[in-house]
N, C-alpha and C positions, 0 to 999 in steps of 0.2 A: 543629435537623435539619429540621424539616419546614417553617420558613420561608426553606430555599434553595433558590432555583429549581432546574429540572430541566435538567440536560442529556444527551440522548437519543445514543447511541451504535447504530450501524447498523455492524454485522458480519459478514462470511462470506466463500465464496470466488467468485473472479471468476466472473463471467456469473449472476452466484446472483438479479439483481435488487436490488440493493443502491439503485442510482440512481432506481429507480420509486416503492419504496418510501416513501427521504425526500423527495421531490418531495411524496408524497400525506399525509406527517405534516405537512412544511412548509408546505402551502396551509390544512391542515386546522388546527393551531395556532401561525398566524404564525411558523414559526421562518425560518431561514436555515444553510446547510449549508456545513459546514467540510469540506474534501476532506482525506481523510487516504491520499495516495497520493504516491510515492514519484517517480512518473515524469509525472505530470498536474500538477506544479507546474512545467514548463517549458514556455515558449512552442513553438511551429509544431509540436511533438509532437501531433498530434490523432488520426489515424484508429487508430494501434497502441495509445492509451492510451486508449479507450473513454470520453473523456470526453462530458459532457451538454453535450449538442446547444444551438445557439441558442435553438432554441426552447423546450428544457428549463430551460437558466439564466433565463431571462424568466421561470419562473414561482415562482422564487423566488431573493432574494442567493443567492451563492457565494463562498466565499471558498478562498484558497491553490487557484486555479488559476491557470496562465499566469501566473505573479507572477516567474519567474524565467527570464533567459538561457538559452538550450542550453547553452552553455559553461561555466555554474556548477556547481555539487555542491554539494547542500543535505544535511548533516549530519543525525541523529535529530535532536539536543540545538535546533540550527536551526531545524528545524521546529518542535518543540516550544515553541522559546521563543515566536517568531511564532504558534503555533500559540496558546498560552495567551492572549496579547494580544487575539488576534479573539476569545475567548471572551469574556473582558470585555468589551470592546466588546459585545458583544452583549445581554450578560448586563445592562449599564445599560442597555442601552437597550431594555429592558424584552422581547425576543426568547425564543425559545426556540431556543437551537444545537444544531444534527444533524451530530456528526460520521458520516462515512460516508467508508469506503473499506477496502483489503486489504493493508494495508504496514503488519503486526503490530509490527514492531519502530519504527518512528512513533509509533504508538495506543498502545503501552505506556509510551515516553519521557513521551508527551502529559499521557497520565494519573498515571502514576507516576513520573516526574522521572528525572533521570539519576543515576546512579550514580558516587562516589570513583574515577573509572578513574586512571590514573598518564597522567604528561606525554608526549605525541609522541616518538619516537626517529627521528631521520630518517636516522641511521643503519642499524638496523632496518629500517625502512621501504623505505630504500631496497636494502637486501639482500634483503626480499621482493617489491619488484618486479622483482627481475631472476630471478625464475623464473616462467619463460614458457612453460613447460609448462601444456599445457590440463588444467586442474582442480584444476594441485597444490596449491594455497592454500586451494583448498574441502576437499580430502583431508585437509592435515593441522588446518584447524580441528576436523573429525570428530575427530579422534584428540586434539585438546587438549579439546575441549567441542561433545559433540555434538548436545546442545538448540539452542547458539548456530548452530550450522552448517543447522538446519532450518530457519529462515527468511532467510538470506541464501543469494542463488543464485551459482553457482560462477561466473558473468561479471562481480559485483558487487566488482569489484578493489575499489574504495575500504571497503567496509565489511568485506572478506574480512581486510582487511592490518589496520585497526585491530580488529578481532576477534584477530588472532594475534598481536598486537602485546601485547595487554592481557593475553591470557594468559600469553605468554611474561613481560613484566615482574612479573609480578605471582604468576605459579607460581601462579595459581588460575584456575578457569572463570568466564568472564566470568559466565553464566548465573546464579553465586554469589554474583556482587560485587553485582548487579543487584540483591539484595534485601537488600542493606545502605544501610543510610546513605541511601535515595530521597529526593524531596522532592512526597511527592502533590500532585495537584492538589488545592485546596482552593475552597471556596467553592460547590458545586455538588451535588444529587444525581444522581447517574451512574446511570442505567440503560442495562443494554449490550442491545441486541434481537439473536439469532442468526440468519442465515436458514441452515439445512441440509436442501437438497432433496435428494431421491434422486439417488443418485451415475450412476445410469444417464441418468437426463434431465439432470443437470447435465453429463456427458460428450458429451452431445448436444447443448446449445446451445452450449458451449465450442469445438467442430468446426466448427459453422454458423459461431461469430462468428469464429475465427480465418481460414474460409475468405471471409466476408465484408468483410474487412478485406484480405485480396488483390485483389478483387474490386474493392472500392473506392477503389482505389490506393494497397495502401502503399507499395508497391515504387519509382512515382515520387514519394512524400511523401519517402523516407527519401534515395533520389538527391538532389533539392533537399539535402537537409540535411546531405548530406557534401558537397555543393560548395559552401553555404555556410561548413561550420563544419569541415569536415576530418572524417576515421572515430575521431576520439579522443574526441569527445564521450559521454561517458559513459550516456546514455539511449539511445543508439544498442547498448548491449550488451542493452538489457532487450526481454524476452519480444515475435515479433513484427518488430521493429525487426533483432534479430540474423539472424533467418534470412531475413528480406528485402537484408540488408548483402550474404551471403550469394550471393545472389542477382545482387547486382547484380555481385561478385567472380566470376562465375561457377561456384562451388565448388556451388552445388544448382540444378537445374531449380525453376521455380514452383511445380508440384506435390509435387517435394518438401520445399522450403521452407513449401507449408500442411502437409505433413504433421508435420513436425517441429516447427511451430509449435502445432497442434493438440494433440502428444505435452505438452511444453514444460508449456501452460497446462494439461493436464488435472495433469500433477506438479505445479506451483506450487499448482492448487487445493488437492493432496492435504497439502501443506507447512502451506496457510493455517489449515485445518480442524487440525490437529496442532497450530498453534500455538495459533490461538481456543479450543480445550477447554479451553487454562491460564488463560485469562483466568476473572477470577472472575467471580458471579455474574450469568451470560450467562443472559438467558430464549429459549430456544431454541425453534425452531417450523421445520418438516419444510415447506417449501413454498420456492417463489420471490416476490421481493419485488412482480413483479407480478400475482398471483392473488389475487383477490377477498378471499379468505378470512383471507389471510395480512394482507393489509394492516387488516382490520377488527379483527383478534387485534391490532395494533400499536396502532392506535386505542385502543383498550378499555385498554391497557397503558398508554399516555398518559395519558387520560383519568384511570384509575384514580389514577395516581401526581399527577394534579395538583389534586383533590379531597382 
């Protein structure tokens, strides 16, 4: 085990400073950053995803950013297969892979593998698609498997349909199936670093970030995306873009959209922490990734693992 190369995983809620911390570690330990964000995968989605800026990307190689067309939909399994390929490539080049992101399901499948789920049933899926009442699929999943519902947003229809389909087809909870027959990632010593800022401070940052997204042109970006690709693009249902779409449709004022986006991001941060607290062997620290003491702590952890 001691001879296996390190794999650093930085996890934590949205706006906790994961990007800044990953850049600090990448510069100090010859690292390359692998994004684990289900929306940052898509090209043309910039402001609402809080992707690393061009200047930040120039500081270290980045992977699995801007690699899919907006009309595509990447499943957790597809992400994991490509992510593992990228990790092996970084490993063979002698660099330190640093996985960064807040999409808990994608991270779990990347590190632990897929469960042997049932084949897709187009008949069942079509019946589920017909249930148009807002929130219905999410409420159904909460009844079938509350733990699975924690990390799937109520507007993420593809993931909700698959989760409900698995529960109905197998008559088991999907989270129970996750525990069986997995294909864990091998060939690395995985070190998980968790950011856990004080909630009041985190919420203040989340509120400020959401406000800056709208001031920075989120509505115009969303309008351009709709004009080019239509409203059925999956990523337009993600946080921020959904509220901007409702402004364009006349359902919300700009201020109402900002308030709604702030609340939605705060709720998402709570769900993320609920999910990440179930991750094994996480080294937690209270603080943000842009704080010097947190960066020093993370460097010391990595250094000690390399010795």
